[in-house]
PyMOL CGO cylinders between C-alpha atoms (Angstrom):
from pymol import cmd
from pymol.cgo import CYLINDER

trace = [
    CYLINDER, -40.49, 87.98, -1.48, -37.97, 86.19, 0.76, 0.3, 1, 1, 1, 1, 1, 1,
    CYLINDER, -37.97, 86.19, 0.76, -40.76, 85.31, 3.19, 0.3, 1, 1, 1, 1, 1, 1,
    CYLINDER, -40.76, 85.31, 3.19, -42.81, 83.77, 0.36, 0.3, 1, 1, 1, 1, 1, 1,
    CYLINDER, -42.81, 83.77, 0.36, -39.82, 81.75, -0.79, 0.3, 1, 1, 1, 1, 1, 1,
    CYLINDER, -39.82, 81.75, -0.79, -38.80, 80.50, 2.66, 0.3, 1, 1, 1, 1, 1, 1,
    CYLINDER, -38.80, 80.50, 2.66, -42.23, 80.02, 4.23, 0.3, 1, 1, 1, 1, 1, 1,
    CYLINDER, -42.23, 80.02, 4.23, -44.28, 79.28, 1.10, 0.3, 1, 1, 1, 1, 1, 1,
    CYLINDER, -44.28, 79.28, 1.10, -42.23, 77.61, -1.63, 0.3, 1, 1, 1, 1, 1, 1,
    CYLINDER, -42.23, 77.61, -1.63, -39.67, 75.73, 0.49, 0.3, 1, 1, 1, 1, 1, 1,
    CYLINDER, -39.67, 75.73, 0.49, -42.27, 73.75, 2.50, 0.3, 1, 1, 1, 1, 1, 1,
    CYLINDER, -42.27, 73.75, 2.50, -43.95, 72.71, -0.76, 0.3, 1, 1, 1, 1, 1, 1,
    CYLINDER, -43.95, 72.71, -0.76, -40.59, 71.57, -2.16, 0.3, 1, 1, 1, 1, 1, 1,
    CYLINDER, -40.59, 71.57, -2.16, -39.93, 69.60, 1.02, 0.3, 1, 1, 1, 1, 1, 1,
    CYLINDER, -39.93, 69.60, 1.02, -43.34, 67.90, 0.80, 0.3, 1, 1, 1, 1, 1, 1,
    CYLINDER, -43.34, 67.90, 0.80, -42.69, 67.07, -2.86, 0.3, 1, 1, 1, 1, 1, 1,
    CYLINDER, -42.69, 67.07, -2.86, -39.37, 65.59, -1.79, 0.3, 1, 1, 1, 1, 1, 1,
    CYLINDER, -39.37, 65.59, -1.79, -41.14, 63.44, 0.82, 0.3, 1, 1, 1, 1, 1, 1,
    CYLINDER, -41.14, 63.44, 0.82, -43.64, 62.31, -1.84, 0.3, 1, 1, 1, 1, 1, 1,
    CYLINDER, -43.64, 62.31, -1.84, -40.79, 61.50, -4.25, 0.3, 1, 1, 1, 1, 1, 1,
    CYLINDER, -40.79, 61.50, -4.25, -38.95, 59.42, -1.65, 0.3, 1, 1, 1, 1, 1, 1,
    CYLINDER, -38.95, 59.42, -1.65, -42.19, 57.72, -0.62, 0.3, 1, 1, 1, 1, 1, 1,
    CYLINDER, -42.19, 57.72, -0.62, -43.15, 56.92, -4.21, 0.3, 1, 1, 1, 1, 1, 1,
    CYLINDER, -43.15, 56.92, -4.21, -39.80, 55.39, -5.04, 0.3, 1, 1, 1, 1, 1, 1,
    CYLINDER, -39.80, 55.39, -5.04, -39.66, 53.62, -1.68, 0.3, 1, 1, 1, 1, 1, 1,
    CYLINDER, -39.66, 53.62, -1.68, -42.95, 51.90, -2.49, 0.3, 1, 1, 1, 1, 1, 1,
    CYLINDER, -42.95, 51.90, -2.49, -41.79, 51.24, -6.05, 0.3, 1, 1, 1, 1, 1, 1,
    CYLINDER, -41.79, 51.24, -6.05, -38.60, 49.52, -4.85, 0.3, 1, 1, 1, 1, 1, 1,
    CYLINDER, -38.60, 49.52, -4.85, -40.50, 47.60, -2.17, 0.3, 1, 1, 1, 1, 1, 1,
    CYLINDER, -40.50, 47.60, -2.17, -42.96, 46.31, -4.77, 0.3, 1, 1, 1, 1, 1, 1,
    CYLINDER, -42.96, 46.31, -4.77, -40.21, 45.37, -7.22, 0.3, 1, 1, 1, 1, 1, 1,
    CYLINDER, -40.21, 45.37, -7.22, -38.84, 43.04, -4.56, 0.3, 1, 1, 1, 1, 1, 1,
    CYLINDER, -38.84, 43.04, -4.56, -35.60, 41.11, -4.43, 0.3, 1, 1, 1, 1, 1, 1,
    CYLINDER, -35.60, 41.11, -4.43, -35.79, 40.11, -8.10, 0.3, 1, 1, 1, 1, 1, 1,
    CYLINDER, -35.79, 40.11, -8.10, -34.21, 43.42, -9.08, 0.3, 1, 1, 1, 1, 1, 1,
    CYLINDER, -34.21, 43.42, -9.08, -30.98, 42.44, -7.30, 0.3, 1, 1, 1, 1, 1, 1,
    CYLINDER, -30.98, 42.44, -7.30, -30.50, 39.57, -9.76, 0.3, 1, 1, 1, 1, 1, 1,
    CYLINDER, -30.50, 39.57, -9.76, -29.96, 42.11, -12.53, 0.3, 1, 1, 1, 1, 1, 1,
    CYLINDER, -29.96, 42.11, -12.53, -26.92, 43.51, -10.72, 0.3, 1, 1, 1, 1, 1, 1,
    CYLINDER, -26.92, 43.51, -10.72, -25.77, 40.03, -9.62, 0.3, 1, 1, 1, 1, 1, 1,
    CYLINDER, -25.77, 40.03, -9.62, -25.84, 41.07, -5.98, 0.3, 1, 1, 1, 1, 1, 1,
    CYLINDER, -25.84, 41.07, -5.98, -27.49, 39.54, -2.97, 0.3, 1, 1, 1, 1, 1, 1,
    CYLINDER, -27.49, 39.54, -2.97, -29.36, 42.07, -0.85, 0.3, 1, 1, 1, 1, 1, 1,
    CYLINDER, -29.36, 42.07, -0.85, -28.03, 42.27, 2.70, 0.3, 1, 1, 1, 1, 1, 1,
    CYLINDER, -28.03, 42.27, 2.70, -30.65, 42.34, 5.47, 0.3, 1, 1, 1, 1, 1, 1,
    CYLINDER, -30.65, 42.34, 5.47, -28.46, 44.75, 7.47, 0.3, 1, 1, 1, 1, 1, 1,
    CYLINDER, -28.46, 44.75, 7.47, -27.97, 46.96, 4.41, 0.3, 1, 1, 1, 1, 1, 1,
    CYLINDER, -27.97, 46.96, 4.41, -31.70, 46.96, 3.74, 0.3, 1, 1, 1, 1, 1, 1,
    CYLINDER, -31.70, 46.96, 3.74, -32.42, 47.92, 7.35, 0.3, 1, 1, 1, 1, 1, 1,
    CYLINDER, -32.42, 47.92, 7.35, -29.84, 50.74, 7.29, 0.3, 1, 1, 1, 1, 1, 1,
    CYLINDER, -29.84, 50.74, 7.29, -31.17, 52.03, 3.96, 0.3, 1, 1, 1, 1, 1, 1,
    CYLINDER, -31.17, 52.03, 3.96, -34.76, 51.97, 5.24, 0.3, 1, 1, 1, 1, 1, 1,
    CYLINDER, -34.76, 51.97, 5.24, -33.69, 53.70, 8.45, 0.3, 1, 1, 1, 1, 1, 1,
    CYLINDER, -33.69, 53.70, 8.45, -31.83, 56.39, 6.52, 0.3, 1, 1, 1, 1, 1, 1,
    CYLINDER, -31.83, 56.39, 6.52, -34.84, 56.98, 4.27, 0.3, 1, 1, 1, 1, 1, 1,
    CYLINDER, -34.84, 56.98, 4.27, -37.07, 57.28, 7.32, 0.3, 1, 1, 1, 1, 1, 1,
    CYLINDER, -37.07, 57.28, 7.32, -34.72, 59.84, 8.91, 0.3, 1, 1, 1, 1, 1, 1,
    CYLINDER, -34.72, 59.84, 8.91, -34.64, 61.89, 5.69, 0.3, 1, 1, 1, 1, 1, 1,
    CYLINDER, -34.64, 61.89, 5.69, -38.43, 61.79, 5.39, 0.3, 1, 1, 1, 1, 1, 1,
    CYLINDER, -38.43, 61.79, 5.39, -38.89, 62.83, 9.04, 0.3, 1, 1, 1, 1, 1, 1,
    CYLINDER, -38.89, 62.83, 9.04, -36.33, 65.63, 8.67, 0.3, 1, 1, 1, 1, 1, 1,
    CYLINDER, -36.33, 65.63, 8.67, -38.00, 66.93, 5.51, 0.3, 1, 1, 1, 1, 1, 1,
    CYLINDER, -38.00, 66.93, 5.51, -41.55, 66.66, 6.86, 0.3, 1, 1, 1, 1, 1, 1,
    CYLINDER, -41.55, 66.66, 6.86, -40.53, 68.36, 10.11, 0.3, 1, 1, 1, 1, 1, 1,
    CYLINDER, -40.53, 68.36, 10.11, -38.73, 71.07, 8.17, 0.3, 1, 1, 1, 1, 1, 1,
    CYLINDER, -38.73, 71.07, 8.17, -41.80, 71.65, 5.99, 0.3, 1, 1, 1, 1, 1, 1,
    CYLINDER, -41.80, 71.65, 5.99, -43.93, 71.97, 9.11, 0.3, 1, 1, 1, 1, 1, 1,
    CYLINDER, -43.93, 71.97, 9.11, -41.47, 74.35, 10.81, 0.3, 1, 1, 1, 1, 1, 1,
    CYLINDER, -41.47, 74.35, 10.81, -41.13, 76.55, 7.74, 0.3, 1, 1, 1, 1, 1, 1,
    CYLINDER, -41.13, 76.55, 7.74, -44.73, 76.44, 6.59, 0.3, 1, 1, 1, 1, 1, 1,
    CYLINDER, -44.73, 76.44, 6.59, -46.73, 76.75, 9.82, 0.3, 1, 1, 1, 1, 1, 1,
    CYLINDER, -46.73, 76.75, 9.82, -46.39, 79.97, 11.78, 0.3, 1, 1, 1, 1, 1, 1,
    CYLINDER, -46.39, 79.97, 11.78, -48.23, 78.51, 14.78, 0.3, 1, 1, 1, 1, 1, 1,
    CYLINDER, -48.23, 78.51, 14.78, -45.81, 75.58, 15.01, 0.3, 1, 1, 1, 1, 1, 1,
    CYLINDER, -45.81, 75.58, 15.01, -42.80, 77.82, 14.51, 0.3, 1, 1, 1, 1, 1, 1,
    CYLINDER, -42.80, 77.82, 14.51, -43.94, 79.97, 17.44, 0.3, 1, 1, 1, 1, 1, 1,
    CYLINDER, -43.94, 79.97, 17.44, -44.38, 76.96, 19.77, 0.3, 1, 1, 1, 1, 1, 1,
    CYLINDER, -44.38, 76.96, 19.77, -41.04, 75.27, 19.05, 0.3, 1, 1, 1, 1, 1, 1,
    CYLINDER, -41.04, 75.27, 19.05, -38.08, 76.61, 21.08, 0.3, 1, 1, 1, 1, 1, 1,
    CYLINDER, -38.08, 76.61, 21.08, -35.55, 78.56, 19.03, 0.3, 1, 1, 1, 1, 1, 1,
    CYLINDER, -35.55, 78.56, 19.03, -32.67, 76.16, 19.72, 0.3, 1, 1, 1, 1, 1, 1,
    CYLINDER, -32.67, 76.16, 19.72, -34.68, 73.13, 18.62, 0.3, 1, 1, 1, 1, 1, 1,
    CYLINDER, -34.68, 73.13, 18.62, -35.91, 74.90, 15.48, 0.3, 1, 1, 1, 1, 1, 1,
    CYLINDER, -35.91, 74.90, 15.48, -32.39, 76.09, 14.62, 0.3, 1, 1, 1, 1, 1, 1,
    CYLINDER, -32.39, 76.09, 14.62, -30.90, 72.63, 15.20, 0.3, 1, 1, 1, 1, 1, 1,
    CYLINDER, -30.90, 72.63, 15.20, -33.60, 70.89, 13.16, 0.3, 1, 1, 1, 1, 1, 1,
    CYLINDER, -33.60, 70.89, 13.16, -33.27, 73.27, 10.21, 0.3, 1, 1, 1, 1, 1, 1,
    CYLINDER, -33.27, 73.27, 10.21, -29.46, 73.17, 10.42, 0.3, 1, 1, 1, 1, 1, 1,
    CYLINDER, -29.46, 73.17, 10.42, -29.51, 69.38, 10.27, 0.3, 1, 1, 1, 1, 1, 1,
    CYLINDER, -29.51, 69.38, 10.27, -31.94, 69.54, 7.36, 0.3, 1, 1, 1, 1, 1, 1,
    CYLINDER, -31.94, 69.54, 7.36, -29.67, 72.01, 5.53, 0.3, 1, 1, 1, 1, 1, 1,
    CYLINDER, -29.67, 72.01, 5.53, -26.68, 69.68, 5.92, 0.3, 1, 1, 1, 1, 1, 1,
    CYLINDER, -26.68, 69.68, 5.92, -28.75, 66.71, 4.73, 0.3, 1, 1, 1, 1, 1, 1,
    CYLINDER, -28.75, 66.71, 4.73, -29.90, 68.68, 1.67, 0.3, 1, 1, 1, 1, 1, 1,
    CYLINDER, -29.90, 68.68, 1.67, -26.30, 69.61, 0.81, 0.3, 1, 1, 1, 1, 1, 1,
    CYLINDER, -26.30, 69.61, 0.81, -25.30, 65.94, 1.08, 0.3, 1, 1, 1, 1, 1, 1,
    CYLINDER, -25.30, 65.94, 1.08, -28.21, 64.94, -1.18, 0.3, 1, 1, 1, 1, 1, 1,
    CYLINDER, -28.21, 64.94, -1.18, -27.34, 67.65, -3.71, 0.3, 1, 1, 1, 1, 1, 1,
    CYLINDER, -27.34, 67.65, -3.71, -23.71, 66.48, -3.78, 0.3, 1, 1, 1, 1, 1, 1,
    CYLINDER, -23.71, 66.48, -3.78, -24.83, 62.86, -4.18, 0.3, 1, 1, 1, 1, 1, 1,
    CYLINDER, -24.83, 62.86, -4.18, -27.11, 63.74, -7.10, 0.3, 1, 1, 1, 1, 1, 1,
    CYLINDER, -27.11, 63.74, -7.10, -24.33, 65.79, -8.72, 0.3, 1, 1, 1, 1, 1, 1,
    CYLINDER, -24.33, 65.79, -8.72, -21.75, 63.00, -8.35, 0.3, 1, 1, 1, 1, 1, 1,
    CYLINDER, -21.75, 63.00, -8.35, -24.16, 60.43, -9.76, 0.3, 1, 1, 1, 1, 1, 1,
    CYLINDER, -24.16, 60.43, -9.76, -25.01, 62.70, -12.71, 0.3, 1, 1, 1, 1, 1, 1,
    CYLINDER, -25.01, 62.70, -12.71, -21.34, 63.28, -13.51, 0.3, 1, 1, 1, 1, 1, 1,
    CYLINDER, -21.34, 63.28, -13.51, -20.63, 59.54, -13.53, 0.3, 1, 1, 1, 1, 1, 1,
    CYLINDER, -20.63, 59.54, -13.53, -23.44, 58.74, -15.98, 0.3, 1, 1, 1, 1, 1, 1,
    CYLINDER, -23.44, 58.74, -15.98, -23.77, 59.53, -19.66, 0.3, 1, 1, 1, 1, 1, 1,
    CYLINDER, -23.77, 59.53, -19.66, -26.03, 62.42, -20.63, 0.3, 1, 1, 1, 1, 1, 1,
    CYLINDER, -26.03, 62.42, -20.63, -29.68, 61.41, -20.63, 0.3, 1, 1, 1, 1, 1, 1,
    CYLINDER, -29.68, 61.41, -20.63, -33.01, 61.74, -18.80, 0.3, 1, 1, 1, 1, 1, 1,
    CYLINDER, -33.01, 61.74, -18.80, -31.35, 60.88, -15.49, 0.3, 1, 1, 1, 1, 1, 1,
    CYLINDER, -31.35, 60.88, -15.49, -29.12, 63.93, -15.95, 0.3, 1, 1, 1, 1, 1, 1,
    CYLINDER, -29.12, 63.93, -15.95, -32.20, 66.17, -16.10, 0.3, 1, 1, 1, 1, 1, 1,
    CYLINDER, -32.20, 66.17, -16.10, -33.65, 64.59, -12.95, 0.3, 1, 1, 1, 1, 1, 1,
    CYLINDER, -33.65, 64.59, -12.95, -30.28, 65.05, -11.22, 0.3, 1, 1, 1, 1, 1, 1,
    CYLINDER, -30.28, 65.05, -11.22, -30.03, 68.71, -12.31, 0.3, 1, 1, 1, 1, 1, 1,
    CYLINDER, -30.03, 68.71, -12.31, -33.52, 69.47, -11.00, 0.3, 1, 1, 1, 1, 1, 1,
    CYLINDER, -33.52, 69.47, -11.00, -32.78, 67.57, -7.78, 0.3, 1, 1, 1, 1, 1, 1,
    CYLINDER, -32.78, 67.57, -7.78, -29.51, 69.46, -7.20, 0.3, 1, 1, 1, 1, 1, 1,
    CYLINDER, -29.51, 69.46, -7.20, -31.30, 72.77, -7.77, 0.3, 1, 1, 1, 1, 1, 1,
    CYLINDER, -31.30, 72.77, -7.77, -34.16, 71.89, -5.41, 0.3, 1, 1, 1, 1, 1, 1,
    CYLINDER, -34.16, 71.89, -5.41, -31.83, 70.53, -2.70, 0.3, 1, 1, 1, 1, 1, 1,
    CYLINDER, -31.83, 70.53, -2.70, -29.58, 73.58, -2.93, 0.3, 1, 1, 1, 1, 1, 1,
    CYLINDER, -29.58, 73.58, -2.93, -32.58, 75.93, -2.71, 0.3, 1, 1, 1, 1, 1, 1,
    CYLINDER, -32.58, 75.93, -2.71, -33.93, 74.13, 0.34, 0.3, 1, 1, 1, 1, 1, 1,
    CYLINDER, -33.93, 74.13, 0.34, -30.48, 74.15, 1.96, 0.3, 1, 1, 1, 1, 1, 1,
    CYLINDER, -30.48, 74.15, 1.96, -30.12, 77.90, 1.38, 0.3, 1, 1, 1, 1, 1, 1,
    CYLINDER, -30.12, 77.90, 1.38, -33.58, 78.62, 2.80, 0.3, 1, 1, 1, 1, 1, 1,
    CYLINDER, -33.58, 78.62, 2.80, -32.83, 76.51, 5.88, 0.3, 1, 1, 1, 1, 1, 1,
    CYLINDER, -32.83, 76.51, 5.88, -29.41, 78.13, 6.30, 0.3, 1, 1, 1, 1, 1, 1,
    CYLINDER, -29.41, 78.13, 6.30, -31.03, 81.57, 6.22, 0.3, 1, 1, 1, 1, 1, 1,
    CYLINDER, -31.03, 81.57, 6.22, -33.48, 80.52, 8.92, 0.3, 1, 1, 1, 1, 1, 1,
    CYLINDER, -33.48, 80.52, 8.92, -30.64, 79.05, 11.00, 0.3, 1, 1, 1, 1, 1, 1,
    CYLINDER, -30.64, 79.05, 11.00, -28.72, 82.31, 10.69, 0.3, 1, 1, 1, 1, 1, 1,
    CYLINDER, -28.72, 82.31, 10.69, -31.77, 84.29, 11.83, 0.3, 1, 1, 1, 1, 1, 1,
    CYLINDER, -31.77, 84.29, 11.83, -32.31, 81.87, 14.71, 0.3, 1, 1, 1, 1, 1, 1,
    CYLINDER, -32.31, 81.87, 14.71, -28.72, 82.19, 15.88, 0.3, 1, 1, 1, 1, 1, 1,
    CYLINDER, -28.72, 82.19, 15.88, -28.93, 85.99, 15.73, 0.3, 1, 1, 1, 1, 1, 1,
    CYLINDER, -28.93, 85.99, 15.73, -32.11, 85.90, 17.79, 0.3, 1, 1, 1, 1, 1, 1,
    CYLINDER, -32.11, 85.90, 17.79, -30.56, 83.61, 20.39, 0.3, 1, 1, 1, 1, 1, 1,
    CYLINDER, -30.56, 83.61, 20.39, -27.44, 85.82, 20.68, 0.3, 1, 1, 1, 1, 1, 1,
    CYLINDER, -27.44, 85.82, 20.68, -29.44, 88.98, 21.26, 0.3, 1, 1, 1, 1, 1, 1,
    CYLINDER, -29.44, 88.98, 21.26, -29.37, 89.95, 24.93, 0.3, 1, 1, 1, 1, 1, 1,
    CYLINDER, -29.37, 89.95, 24.93, -32.72, 89.82, 26.68, 0.3, 1, 1, 1, 1, 1, 1,
    CYLINDER, -32.72, 89.82, 26.68, -34.39, 93.21, 26.86, 0.3, 1, 1, 1, 1, 1, 1,
    CYLINDER, -34.39, 93.21, 26.86, -35.24, 94.28, 30.41, 0.3, 1, 1, 1, 1, 1, 1,
    CYLINDER, -35.24, 94.28, 30.41, -38.95, 94.71, 31.04, 0.3, 1, 1, 1, 1, 1, 1,
    CYLINDER, -38.95, 94.71, 31.04, -39.76, 98.30, 31.94, 0.3, 1, 1, 1, 1, 1, 1,
]
cmd.load_cgo(trace, "trace")
């Protein structure tokens, strides 16, 4: 059951997360700078570049994590240290996203956004736990002394 959750469900959740970020990235790009007038703010070119860069990093982390968790052939080809580092970084990113969603939900009044935040926190926490389990297994494997060939 754990194998199905980690190597079956978690990659699907990560791909859904990538699709979600991509969908809203396109939506915000299409809405253009006119949306900033509502908040009475001027968009900063540096801020926009940093935000776009951060989104790209999150998407690459999630897509790479989905590939590492979902594809046995890829998992076998990637060195253990790289796989452990990638999934560890993804786990930390998911915890940060879960905390961000939780903080935003607690600052808003109860409504549809609260439901989206609750689902997002649950999904991010599940992904983080799955990645943390894989990191733990990877560290155990790396610590094991090499068996002499007889």
